[in-house]
Structure formats: structure tokens, C-alpha cells
Backbone and ligand atoms as CSV (ligand in chain L), in Angstrom:
chain,resi,resn,atom,element,x,y,z
A,1,MET,N,N,-11.083,-10.935,-18.106
A,1,MET,CA,C,-10.674,-9.422,-18.386
A,1,MET,C,C,-10.913,-9.323,-19.986
A,2,ASP,N,N,-11.626,-8.260,-20.238
A,2,ASP,CA,C,-11.896,-7.905,-21.725
A,2,ASP,C,C,-10.566,-7.016,-22.360
A,3,ASP,N,N,-10.493,-6.817,-23.632
A,3,ASP,CA,C,-9.426,-5.983,-24.102
A,3,ASP,C,C,-9.197,-4.812,-23.682
A,4,ILE,N,N,-10.294,-3.988,-23.273
A,4,ILE,CA,C,-10.066,-2.751,-22.735
A,4,ILE,C,C,-9.538,-2.619,-21.266
A,5,GLU,N,N,-9.920,-3.628,-20.680
A,5,GLU,CA,C,-9.411,-3.886,-19.162
A,5,GLU,C,C,-7.935,-3.982,-19.300
A,6,LEU,N,N,-7.430,-5.196,-20.264
A,6,LEU,CA,C,-6.230,-5.393,-20.367
A,6,LEU,C,C,-5.318,-4.250,-20.884
A,7,ALA,N,N,-5.706,-3.476,-21.566
A,7,ALA,CA,C,-4.948,-2.387,-22.253
A,7,ALA,C,C,-4.482,-1.443,-20.964
A,8,GLU,N,N,-5.618,-1.313,-20.108
A,8,GLU,CA,C,-5.224,-0.446,-18.951
A,8,GLU,C,C,-4.526,-1.178,-17.699
A,9,SER,N,N,-4.098,-2.430,-17.740
A,9,SER,CA,C,-3.601,-3.012,-17.062
A,9,SER,C,C,-1.904,-3.246,-17.088
A,10,TYR,N,N,-1.253,-3.362,-15.974
A,10,TYR,CA,C,0.202,-3.590,-16.159
A,10,TYR,C,C,0.911,-4.743,-15.521
A,11,PHE,N,N,1.500,-5.467,-16.517
A,11,PHE,CA,C,2.099,-6.732,-16.156
A,11,PHE,C,C,3.026,-6.659,-15.017
A,12,ILE,N,N,2.769,-7.459,-13.916
A,12,ILE,CA,C,3.705,-7.247,-12.555
A,12,ILE,C,C,4.776,-8.443,-12.764
A,13,GLY,N,N,4.244,-9.747,-12.933
A,13,GLY,CA,C,5.019,-10.974,-12.948
A,13,GLY,C,C,4.351,-12.230,-13.165
A,14,LYS,N,N,4.875,-13.246,-13.051
A,14,LYS,CA,C,4.461,-14.341,-13.386
A,14,LYS,C,C,3.849,-14.850,-11.725
A,15,LYS,N,N,2.637,-15.299,-11.933
A,15,LYS,CA,C,1.800,-15.589,-10.641
A,15,LYS,C,C,2.744,-16.652,-9.526
A,16,GLU,N,N,3.352,-17.496,-10.295
A,16,GLU,CA,C,4.026,-18.468,-9.504
A,16,GLU,C,C,5.301,-18.001,-8.806
A,17,GLU,N,N,5.988,-17.205,-9.551
A,17,GLU,CA,C,7.016,-16.391,-8.830
A,17,GLU,C,C,6.823,-15.428,-7.926
A,18,ILE,N,N,5.602,-14.772,-7.975
A,18,ILE,CA,C,5.231,-13.738,-6.820
A,18,ILE,C,C,4.921,-14.580,-5.702
A,19,ILE,N,N,4.288,-15.710,-5.968
A,19,ILE,CA,C,3.796,-16.734,-4.586
A,19,ILE,C,C,5.116,-16.889,-4.017
A,20,LYS,N,N,6.117,-17.335,-4.816
A,20,LYS,CA,C,7.431,-17.795,-4.083
A,20,LYS,C,C,8.209,-16.614,-3.451
A,21,THR,N,N,8.116,-15.615,-4.052
A,21,THR,CA,C,8.825,-14.178,-3.197
A,21,THR,C,C,7.929,-13.665,-2.418
A,22,LYS,N,N,6.479,-13.762,-2.480
A,22,LYS,CA,C,5.455,-13.087,-1.610
A,22,LYS,C,C,5.535,-11.657,-1.889
A,23,ARG,N,N,6.345,-11.032,-2.284
A,23,ARG,CA,C,6.299,-9.625,-2.659
A,23,ARG,C,C,7.131,-9.240,-3.695
A,24,ILE,N,N,6.466,-8.280,-4.588
A,24,ILE,CA,C,7.298,-7.569,-5.599
A,24,ILE,C,C,6.976,-5.890,-5.586
A,25,THR,N,N,8.054,-5.357,-5.865
A,25,THR,CA,C,7.673,-3.910,-6.347
A,25,THR,C,C,8.073,-3.694,-7.707
A,26,LYS,N,N,7.453,-2.697,-8.189
A,26,LYS,CA,C,7.383,-2.198,-9.612
A,26,LYS,C,C,7.006,-0.831,-9.878
A,27,PHE,N,N,7.635,-0.302,-10.970
A,27,PHE,CA,C,7.447,1.093,-11.029
A,27,PHE,C,C,6.474,1.047,-12.418
A,28,VAL,N,N,5.111,1.350,-12.162
A,28,VAL,CA,C,4.241,1.210,-13.006
A,28,VAL,C,C,3.562,2.643,-13.444
A,29,HIS,N,N,3.754,2.967,-14.730
A,29,HIS,CA,C,2.853,4.001,-15.393
A,29,HIS,C,C,3.182,5.307,-14.042
A,30,GLY,N,N,4.309,5.576,-13.818
A,30,GLY,CA,C,4.593,6.757,-13.012
A,30,GLY,C,C,4.280,6.514,-11.469
A,31,ARG,N,N,3.991,5.180,-11.002
A,31,ARG,CA,C,3.964,5.138,-9.677
A,31,ARG,C,C,4.711,3.794,-9.052
A,32,ASP,N,N,5.248,3.969,-8.043
A,32,ASP,CA,C,5.844,2.748,-7.369
A,32,ASP,C,C,4.753,1.957,-6.560
A,33,ILE,N,N,4.695,0.664,-6.945
A,33,ILE,CA,C,3.671,-0.120,-6.494
A,33,ILE,C,C,4.345,-1.323,-5.948
A,34,LEU,N,N,3.478,-1.840,-4.939
A,34,LEU,CA,C,3.960,-3.050,-4.166
A,34,LEU,C,C,2.715,-4.028,-4.359
A,35,VAL,N,N,3.289,-5.404,-4.741
A,35,VAL,CA,C,2.246,-6.378,-4.841
A,35,VAL,C,C,2.496,-7.566,-3.995
A,36,ILE,N,N,1.695,-7.723,-3.123
A,36,ILE,CA,C,1.829,-8.973,-2.035
A,36,ILE,C,C,0.975,-9.991,-2.297
A,37,HIS,N,N,1.263,-11.180,-2.034
A,37,HIS,CA,C,0.745,-12.317,-1.900
A,37,HIS,C,C,0.524,-12.853,-0.801
A,38,HIS,N,N,-0.549,-12.983,-0.023
A,38,HIS,CA,C,-0.892,-13.550,1.351
A,38,HIS,C,C,-1.815,-14.377,1.515
A,39,LYS,N,N,-1.726,-15.510,1.852
A,39,LYS,CA,C,-2.735,-16.587,2.021
A,39,LYS,C,C,-3.663,-16.579,1.001
A,40,GLY,N,N,-3.165,-16.849,-0.138
A,40,GLY,CA,C,-3.769,-17.077,-1.557
A,40,GLY,C,C,-4.436,-15.884,-2.130
A,41,THR,N,N,-4.244,-14.575,-1.525
A,41,THR,CA,C,-4.847,-13.551,-2.176
A,41,THR,C,C,-3.797,-12.468,-2.599
A,42,PHE,N,N,-3.940,-11.953,-3.664
A,42,PHE,CA,C,-2.990,-10.784,-4.089
A,42,PHE,C,C,-3.578,-9.405,-3.813
A,43,TYR,N,N,-2.546,-8.453,-3.280
A,43,TYR,CA,C,-2.948,-7.179,-3.006
A,43,TYR,C,C,-1.964,-6.273,-3.691
A,44,ALA,N,N,-2.524,-5.144,-4.113
A,44,ALA,CA,C,-1.532,-3.966,-4.662
A,44,ALA,C,C,-1.769,-2.743,-4.050
A,45,MET,N,N,-0.859,-2.140,-3.868
A,45,MET,CA,C,-0.975,-0.830,-3.140
A,45,MET,C,C,0.216,0.135,-3.500
A,46,ASP,N,N,0.217,1.598,-3.167
A,46,ASP,CA,C,1.364,2.408,-3.443
A,46,ASP,C,C,2.456,1.764,-2.434
A,47,LEU,N,N,3.775,1.923,-2.798
A,47,LEU,CA,C,4.713,1.315,-2.075
A,47,LEU,C,C,5.032,2.136,-0.826
A,48,HIS,N,N,4.938,3.501,-1.181
A,48,HIS,CA,C,5.192,4.488,0.113
A,48,HIS,C,C,4.359,4.881,0.992
A,49,CYS,N,N,4.441,4.438,2.327
A,49,CYS,CA,C,3.577,4.726,3.257
A,49,CYS,C,C,3.025,6.145,3.456
A,50,TYR,N,N,1.689,6.376,3.510
A,50,TYR,CA,C,0.980,7.716,3.448
A,50,TYR,C,C,1.605,8.459,4.666
A,51,HIS,N,N,2.163,7.967,5.840
A,51,HIS,CA,C,2.653,8.884,6.935
A,51,HIS,C,C,3.726,9.706,6.460
A,52,ALA,N,N,4.713,8.956,6.105
A,52,ALA,CA,C,5.960,9.666,5.803
A,52,ALA,C,C,6.810,9.211,4.717
A,53,GLY,N,N,6.193,8.329,3.907
A,53,GLY,CA,C,6.949,7.934,2.591
A,53,GLY,C,C,7.873,6.394,2.967
A,54,GLY,N,N,7.732,6.065,4.110
A,54,GLY,CA,C,8.492,4.851,4.438
A,54,GLY,C,C,8.082,3.452,3.467
A,55,SER,N,N,9.152,2.851,3.220
A,55,SER,CA,C,8.532,1.635,2.154
A,55,SER,C,C,7.843,0.413,2.844
A,56,LEU,N,N,6.745,0.291,2.292
A,56,LEU,CA,C,6.079,-0.856,2.895
A,56,LEU,C,C,6.395,-2.212,2.577
A,57,GLU,N,N,7.461,-2.433,1.782
A,57,GLU,CA,C,7.903,-3.703,1.081
A,57,GLU,C,C,8.233,-4.904,2.198
A,58,ASN,N,N,8.672,-4.312,3.376
A,58,ASN,CA,C,8.936,-5.445,4.359
A,58,ASN,C,C,7.897,-5.471,5.503
A,59,GLY,N,N,6.771,-4.530,5.451
A,59,GLY,CA,C,5.963,-4.542,6.328
A,59,GLY,C,C,5.233,-5.940,6.848
A,60,ASP,N,N,5.174,-6.054,8.071
A,60,ASP,CA,C,4.361,-7.414,8.430
A,60,ASP,C,C,2.744,-7.294,8.184
A,61,ILE,N,N,2.371,-8.498,7.746
A,61,ILE,CA,C,0.806,-8.592,7.602
A,61,ILE,C,C,0.294,-9.180,8.911
A,62,GLU,N,N,-0.637,-8.325,9.677
A,62,GLU,CA,C,-1.367,-8.812,10.827
A,62,GLU,C,C,-2.859,-8.353,11.042
A,63,GLU,N,N,-3.545,-9.093,11.521
A,63,GLU,CA,C,-5.054,-8.681,11.656
A,63,GLU,C,C,-5.184,-7.833,12.958
A,64,PHE,N,N,-5.831,-6.516,12.614
A,64,PHE,CA,C,-6.095,-5.958,13.790
A,64,PHE,C,C,-7.879,-5.553,13.590
A,65,ASP,N,N,-8.660,-5.632,14.675
A,65,ASP,CA,C,-10.169,-5.201,14.640
A,65,ASP,C,C,-10.778,-6.053,13.529
A,66,ASN,N,N,-10.265,-7.291,13.270
A,66,ASN,CA,C,-10.995,-8.224,12.207
A,66,ASN,C,C,-10.597,-7.836,10.810
A,67,LYS,N,N,-9.557,-6.797,10.678
A,67,LYS,CA,C,-9.239,-6.299,9.404
A,67,LYS,C,C,-7.423,-6.775,9.200
A,68,LEU,N,N,-7.403,-7.317,7.957
A,68,LEU,CA,C,-6.297,-7.536,7.442
A,68,LEU,C,C,-5.428,-6.273,7.324
A,69,CYS,N,N,-4.121,-6.278,7.878
A,69,CYS,CA,C,-3.379,-4.947,7.733
A,69,CYS,C,C,-2.031,-5.055,7.286
A,70,ILE,N,N,-1.449,-4.220,6.624
A,70,ILE,CA,C,0.080,-4.275,6.599
A,70,ILE,C,C,0.589,-3.223,7.483
A,71,VAL,N,N,1.749,-3.577,8.351
A,71,VAL,CA,C,2.294,-2.648,9.284
A,71,VAL,C,C,3.500,-2.051,8.817
A,72,CYS,N,N,3.543,-0.666,8.667
A,72,CYS,CA,C,4.631,0.064,8.115
A,72,CYS,C,C,5.780,-0.211,9.080
A,73,PRO,N,N,7.129,-0.508,8.574
A,73,PRO,CA,C,8.123,-0.923,9.472
A,73,PRO,C,C,8.503,0.456,9.926
A,74,SER,N,N,8.466,1.548,9.445
A,74,SER,CA,C,8.974,2.781,9.845
A,74,SER,C,C,8.613,3.293,11.246
A,75,HIS,N,N,7.082,3.550,11.356
A,75,HIS,CA,C,6.614,3.852,12.559
A,75,HIS,C,C,5.386,3.074,12.998
A,76,LYS,N,N,5.161,1.870,12.490
A,76,LYS,CA,C,4.050,0.923,12.792
A,76,LYS,C,C,2.726,1.482,12.375
A,77,TYR,N,N,2.300,2.319,11.634
A,77,TYR,CA,C,1.039,2.646,11.348
A,77,TYR,C,C,0.566,1.419,10.759
A,78,LYS,N,N,-0.695,1.233,10.892
A,78,LYS,CA,C,-1.585,0.172,10.356
A,78,LYS,C,C,-2.232,0.579,9.142
A,79,ILE,N,N,-2.498,-0.160,8.132
A,79,ILE,CA,C,-3.016,0.131,6.784
A,79,ILE,C,C,-3.889,-1.255,6.391
A,80,THR,N,N,-5.096,-1.091,6.352
A,80,THR,CA,C,-5.802,-2.130,5.904
A,80,THR,C,C,-5.574,-2.687,4.391
A,81,LEU,N,N,-5.396,-3.868,4.157
A,81,LEU,CA,C,-5.050,-4.386,2.809
A,81,LEU,C,C,-6.458,-4.106,2.027
A,82,GLY,N,N,-7.650,-4.103,2.773
A,82,GLY,CA,C,-8.842,-4.216,2.000
A,82,GLY,C,C,-9.065,-2.884,1.055
A,83,GLU,N,N,-8.935,-1.719,2.157
A,83,GLU,CA,C,-9.340,-0.470,1.449
A,83,GLU,C,C,-8.304,0.782,1.577
A,84,GLY,N,N,-7.244,0.371,2.285
A,84,GLY,CA,C,-6.131,1.324,2.412
A,84,GLY,C,C,-6.265,2.365,3.496
A,85,GLU,N,N,-7.185,1.726,4.299
A,85,GLU,CA,C,-7.759,2.724,5.661
A,85,GLU,C,C,-6.664,2.724,6.543
A,86,GLY,N,N,-6.441,3.843,7.291
A,86,GLY,CA,C,-5.516,3.908,8.390
A,86,GLY,C,C,-6.312,3.464,9.634
A,87,ILE,N,N,-5.772,2.719,10.458
A,87,ILE,CA,C,-6.591,2.430,11.725
A,87,ILE,C,C,-5.615,2.594,12.767
A,88,TYR,N,N,-6.156,2.835,14.026
A,88,TYR,CA,C,-5.110,3.040,15.240
A,88,TYR,C,C,-6.170,2.645,16.321
A,89,LYS,N,N,-5.425,2.338,17.523
A,89,LYS,CA,C,-6.027,1.940,18.627
A,89,LYS,C,C,-6.085,3.040,19.616
A,90,ALA,N,N,-7.098,3.399,20.330
A,90,ALA,CA,C,-6.948,4.442,21.183
A,90,ALA,C,C,-8.064,4.474,22.345
A,91,THR,N,N,-7.862,5.218,23.333
A,91,THR,CA,C,-8.856,5.412,24.424
A,91,THR,C,C,-9.377,6.686,24.424
A,92,ASN,N,N,-10.726,6.908,24.604
A,92,ASN,CA,C,-11.495,8.002,24.422
A,92,ASN,C,C,-11.585,8.665,26.016
A,93,PRO,N,N,-10.939,9.540,26.349
A,93,PRO,CA,C,-11.011,9.799,27.839
A,93,PRO,C,C,-12.343,10.414,28.367
A,94,ARG,N,N,-13.181,10.567,27.335
A,94,ARG,CA,C,-14.425,11.098,27.630
A,94,ARG,C,C,-15.472,9.883,27.991
A,95,ASP,N,N,-14.946,8.740,27.650
A,95,ASP,CA,C,-15.800,7.549,28.020
A,95,ASP,C,C,-15.909,7.322,29.462
A,96,ASP,N,N,-17.010,6.921,29.903
A,96,ASP,CA,C,-17.111,6.583,31.401
A,96,ASP,C,C,-16.019,5.694,31.867
A,97,VAL,N,N,-16.077,4.914,31.200
A,97,VAL,CA,C,-14.967,3.732,31.434
A,97,VAL,C,C,-13.858,3.555,30.383
A,98,PRO,N,N,-12.825,4.473,30.256
A,98,PRO,CA,C,-11.980,4.411,29.207
A,98,PRO,C,C,-11.514,2.913,28.623
A,99,THR,N,N,-11.850,2.699,27.465
A,99,THR,CA,C,-11.389,1.401,26.953
A,99,THR,C,C,-10.790,1.548,25.719
A,100,PRO,N,N,-9.628,0.881,25.428
A,100,PRO,CA,C,-8.921,1.241,24.122
A,100,PRO,C,C,-9.868,0.392,23.065
A,101,ARG,N,N,-10.097,1.226,22.068
A,101,ARG,CA,C,-10.872,0.899,20.929
A,101,ARG,C,C,-10.177,1.268,19.511
A,102,TRP,N,N,-10.563,0.605,18.576
A,102,TRP,CA,C,-9.860,0.791,17.066
A,102,TRP,C,C,-10.713,2.037,16.527
A,103,TYR,N,N,-10.017,2.797,15.807
A,103,TYR,CA,C,-10.646,3.999,15.122
A,103,TYR,C,C,-9.968,4.061,13.675
A,104,SER,N,N,-10.818,4.557,12.796
A,104,SER,CA,C,-10.504,4.809,11.456
A,104,SER,C,C,-10.129,6.143,11.046
A,105,LYS,N,N,-9.028,6.452,10.431
A,105,LYS,CA,C,-8.467,7.917,9.916
A,105,LYS,C,C,-9.227,7.832,8.428
A,106,GLY,N,N,-9.909,6.906,8.016
A,106,GLY,CA,C,-10.518,7.022,6.644
A,106,GLY,C,C,-9.235,6.315,5.562
A,107,ILE,N,N,-9.352,6.391,4.451
A,107,ILE,CA,C,-8.696,5.748,3.307
A,107,ILE,C,C,-7.476,6.900,3.164
A,108,LYS,N,N,-6.385,6.230,3.376
A,108,LYS,CA,C,-5.106,7.009,3.324
A,108,LYS,C,C,-4.052,6.495,2.364
A,109,GLN,N,N,-4.201,5.219,2.090
A,109,GLN,CA,C,-3.334,4.588,0.933
A,109,GLN,C,C,-4.157,4.053,-0.028
A,110,ARG,N,N,-3.278,4.409,-1.164
A,110,ARG,CA,C,-4.099,4.093,-2.570
A,110,ARG,C,C,-3.755,2.641,-2.789
A,111,MET,N,N,-4.959,1.868,-2.959
A,111,MET,CA,C,-4.839,0.367,-3.265
A,111,MET,C,C,-5.298,0.347,-4.678
A,112,HIS,N,N,-4.725,-0.723,-5.266
A,112,HIS,CA,C,-4.928,-0.928,-6.551
A,112,HIS,C,C,-5.538,-2.452,-6.956
A,113,ALA,N,N,-5.933,-2.523,-8.086
A,113,ALA,CA,C,-6.676,-4.021,-8.336
A,113,ALA,C,C,-5.699,-4.802,-8.878
A,114,VAL,N,N,-5.926,-6.158,-8.707
A,114,VAL,CA,C,-4.912,-7.425,-9.198
A,114,VAL,C,C,-5.848,-8.220,-10.023
A,115,LYS,N,N,-5.308,-8.451,-11.207
A,115,LYS,CA,C,-5.840,-9.505,-12.056
A,115,LYS,C,C,-5.023,-10.580,-12.351
A,116,GLU,N,N,-5.404,-11.943,-12.485
A,116,GLU,CA,C,-4.670,-12.946,-12.888
A,116,GLU,C,C,-5.132,-13.391,-14.232
A,117,VAL,N,N,-4.328,-13.328,-15.401
A,117,VAL,CA,C,-4.700,-13.954,-16.723
A,117,VAL,C,C,-3.678,-15.102,-17.023
A,118,ASP,N,N,-4.161,-16.028,-17.159
A,118,ASP,CA,C,-3.303,-17.348,-17.653
A,118,ASP,C,C,-1.882,-17.366,-17.015
A,119,GLY,N,N,-1.982,-17.329,-15.469
A,119,GLY,CA,C,-0.824,-17.375,-14.801
A,119,GLY,C,C,0.206,-16.223,-14.927
A,120,ASP,N,N,-0.402,-15.068,-15.340
A,120,ASP,CA,C,0.348,-13.780,-15.326
A,120,ASP,C,C,-0.356,-12.825,-14.402
A,121,ILE,N,N,0.125,-12.011,-13.607
A,121,ILE,CA,C,-0.451,-11.103,-12.668
A,121,ILE,C,C,-0.228,-9.696,-13.121
A,122,PHE,N,N,-1.366,-9.004,-13.464
A,122,PHE,CA,C,-1.519,-7.600,-13.846
A,122,PHE,C,C,-2.033,-6.689,-12.599
A,123,VAL,N,N,-1.553,-5.256,-12.759
A,123,VAL,CA,C,-2.214,-4.490,-11.822
A,123,VAL,C,C,-3.020,-3.544,-12.689
A,124,ILE,N,N,-4.281,-2.942,-12.171
A,124,ILE,CA,C,-4.997,-1.964,-12.823
A,124,ILE,C,C,-4.916,-0.786,-11.606
A,125,LEU,N,N,-4.448,0.220,-12.169
A,125,LEU,CA,C,-4.301,1.383,-11.182
A,125,LEU,C,C,-5.519,1.947,-10.720
A,126,SER,N,N,-5.520,2.331,-9.428
A,126,SER,CA,C,-6.750,2.960,-8.856
A,126,SER,C,C,-7.126,4.125,-9.567
A,127,SER,N,N,-8.547,4.186,-9.755
A,127,SER,CA,C,-8.965,5.580,-10.413
A,127,SER,C,C,-9.807,6.280,-9.509
A,128,MET,N,N,-9.772,5.988,-8.297
A,128,MET,CA,C,-10.552,6.646,-7.173
A,128,MET,C,C,-10.169,8.061,-7.234
A,129,PRO,N,N,-11.405,8.964,-7.344
A,129,PRO,CA,C,-10.987,10.270,-7.591
A,129,PRO,C,C,-10.720,11.021,-6.321
A,130,GLY,N,N,-9.992,12.123,-6.327
A,130,GLY,CA,C,-9.573,12.852,-5.203
A,130,GLY,C,C,-8.267,12.389,-4.883
A,131,TRP,N,N,-7.686,13.160,-3.769
A,131,TRP,CA,C,-6.331,12.991,-3.151
A,131,TRP,C,C,-6.518,12.090,-2.100
A,132,ILE,N,N,-5.639,11.079,-2.083
A,132,ILE,CA,C,-5.441,10.075,-1.175
A,132,ILE,C,C,-3.778,10.362,-0.614
A,133,GLU,N,N,-3.716,10.403,0.646
A,133,GLU,CA,C,-2.382,10.844,1.099
A,133,GLU,C,C,-1.054,10.148,0.642
A,134,SER,N,N,-1.317,8.805,0.440
A,134,SER,CA,C,-0.067,8.191,-0.357
A,134,SER,C,C,0.289,8.684,-1.658
A,135,ASP,N,N,-0.747,9.490,-2.244
A,135,ASP,CA,C,-0.526,10.176,-3.588
A,135,ASP,C,C,0.828,10.971,-3.624
A,136,TYR,N,N,0.882,11.567,-2.561
A,136,TYR,CA,C,2.131,12.576,-2.341
A,136,TYR,C,C,3.387,12.112,-2.562
A,137,TYR,N,N,3.702,10.822,-2.090
A,137,TYR,CA,C,4.962,10.214,-2.390
A,137,TYR,C,C,4.957,9.364,-3.867
A,138,GLN,N,N,4.147,9.708,-4.501
A,138,GLN,CA,C,4.137,9.167,-5.999
A,138,GLN,C,C,4.494,10.496,-7.192
A,139,THR,N,N,4.743,11.737,-6.344
A,139,THR,CA,C,4.876,12.991,-7.198
A,139,THR,C,C,6.385,13.236,-7.516
A,140,GLU,N,N,6.683,14.157,-8.506
A,140,GLU,CA,C,7.909,14.227,-8.879
A,140,GLU,C,C,8.482,15.063,-7.743
A,141,LYS,N,N,7.773,15.955,-7.333
A,141,LYS,CA,C,8.288,16.916,-6.076
A,141,LYS,C,C,8.856,15.911,-5.022
A,142,TYR,N,N,8.243,14.911,-4.668
A,142,TYR,CA,C,8.732,13.977,-3.562
A,142,TYR,C,C,9.878,13.336,-4.032
A,143,ARG,N,N,9.801,12.944,-5.312
A,143,ARG,CA,C,11.173,12.194,-5.840
A,143,ARG,C,C,12.250,13.025,-5.880
A,144,LYS,N,N,12.148,14.273,-6.197
A,144,LYS,CA,C,13.117,15.093,-6.153
A,144,LYS,C,C,13.752,15.446,-4.689
A,145,GLU,N,N,13.009,15.606,-3.893
A,145,GLU,CA,C,13.312,15.699,-2.316
A,145,GLU,C,C,14.007,14.606,-1.837
A,146,ARG,N,N,13.370,13.519,-2.260
A,146,ARG,CA,C,14.227,12.226,-1.909
A,146,ARG,C,C,15.671,11.935,-2.458
A,147,SER,N,N,15.564,12.280,-3.846
A,147,SER,CA,C,16.891,12.116,-4.394
A,147,SER,C,C,18.076,13.074,-3.867
A,148,SER,N,N,17.481,14.429,-3.779
A,148,SER,CA,C,18.469,15.291,-3.075
A,148,SER,C,C,18.785,15.044,-1.553
A,149,CYS,N,N,17.959,14.276,-0.749
A,149,CYS,CA,C,18.122,13.877,0.537
A,149,CYS,C,C,19.153,12.825,0.420
A,150,SER,N,N,18.829,12.032,-0.534
A,150,SER,CA,C,19.887,10.785,-0.485
A,150,SER,C,C,21.458,11.210,-0.997
A,151,SER,N,N,21.421,12.429,-1.625
A,151,SER,CA,C,22.887,12.700,-1.951
A,151,SER,C,C,23.581,13.385,-0.817
A,152,HIS,N,N,22.660,13.877,0.338
A,152,HIS,CA,C,23.187,14.575,1.549
A,152,HIS,C,C,23.566,13.544,2.565
A,153,GLY,N,N,23.408,12.366,2.323
A,153,GLY,CA,C,23.787,11.283,3.436
A,153,GLY,C,C,22.735,10.826,4.179
A,154,PRO,N,N,22.946,9.889,5.309
A,154,PRO,CA,C,22.042,9.431,6.151
A,154,PRO,C,C,21.298,10.383,6.996
A,155,SER,N,N,21.960,11.533,7.391
A,155,SER,CA,C,21.438,12.534,8.419
A,155,SER,C,C,20.407,13.296,7.770
A,156,CYS,N,N,20.202,13.263,6.366
A,156,CYS,CA,C,18.984,14.153,5.889
A,156,CYS,C,C,17.708,13.577,6.204
L,1,FES,S1,S,6.294,6.015,7.341
L,1,FES,FE1,FE,5.109,4.547,7.658
L,1,FES,S2,S,4.519,4.739,9.680
L,1,FES,FE2,FE,5.698,6.363,9.423
């Protein structure tokens, strides 16, 4: 990693500690980030699910359609760890023989790059242009809604 890249990266934690805990969340430059270690690879993504802001921290990692995904604990939406793509299985009633198939909704969750330098793990925030649906749950507007909701109790 060169000096410029290091300057734009954010320290997350010690590699060995993250491997032990498997997951870590951090507030990084205005974003809530989740970093996961799964079978030798680190992944970083927005912590809040693009669907309705549920936390992905305890989402199971499973393979669907040959793609490694995190399954949101809230409503079981599947998000690929490679691209942040929302995928779902459905049957097209117009098919001659309707058969369940996997479909993509496109990129829905912002994923970030992970770098290791001398046993330290850093995240480089995604600079992918345009709006990605998980961006909403990183806004001040959402944070205000969430904090006013939590002050109204669990029924909010
Ligand atoms: S909030 Fe993640 S599936 Fe609904």
C-alpha cells in the first residue's frame, strides 16, 4: 500500500483479533462499517442492510447461486459479499415450466476494500459513484429518525 492509499484508509483492528472474533463494527469517517473474516478473507460493508436498516452484524454467511452471501437477520435478504448485490430466488410464471431461479436486483449494499499492513487491518471506503441503497442508512436523516425512534420505545 503506498502513502496516498494509507492516508485514505482507516485502521479497523489487529488482524489476529478480528480473525478470533470473526466480526467487528466501527464508525469510520461518518459510516457504520462491518468487517467480517470468513474462511481466510476479509470483507467490509455498510453495517445497515439496504432493505430497512437492520444490522448485518450477526448475519449468517451462506452460498447461494455459487455466490457467498450475508443473510440479513431481519428479513433474510441475501447480499453477495463480492459486490453487495441483492439476490433472490423466484419463479417466473411466464416460463413454460416455472422453475425457481436466482435473480439479481443489482448492487444494493455498499462494499468497501480491506487492506492488511503488517498485521493491521484497514478499510478503504468505497468511492463507487452514485447512490447505493445502503447509503440511506448512513445519513444524518436516518440517524435522527433512529434516535428519535429509540426514545419512543420498542413499539416505534
Ligand atoms: S432489514 Fe435486512 S432484510 Fe430487511
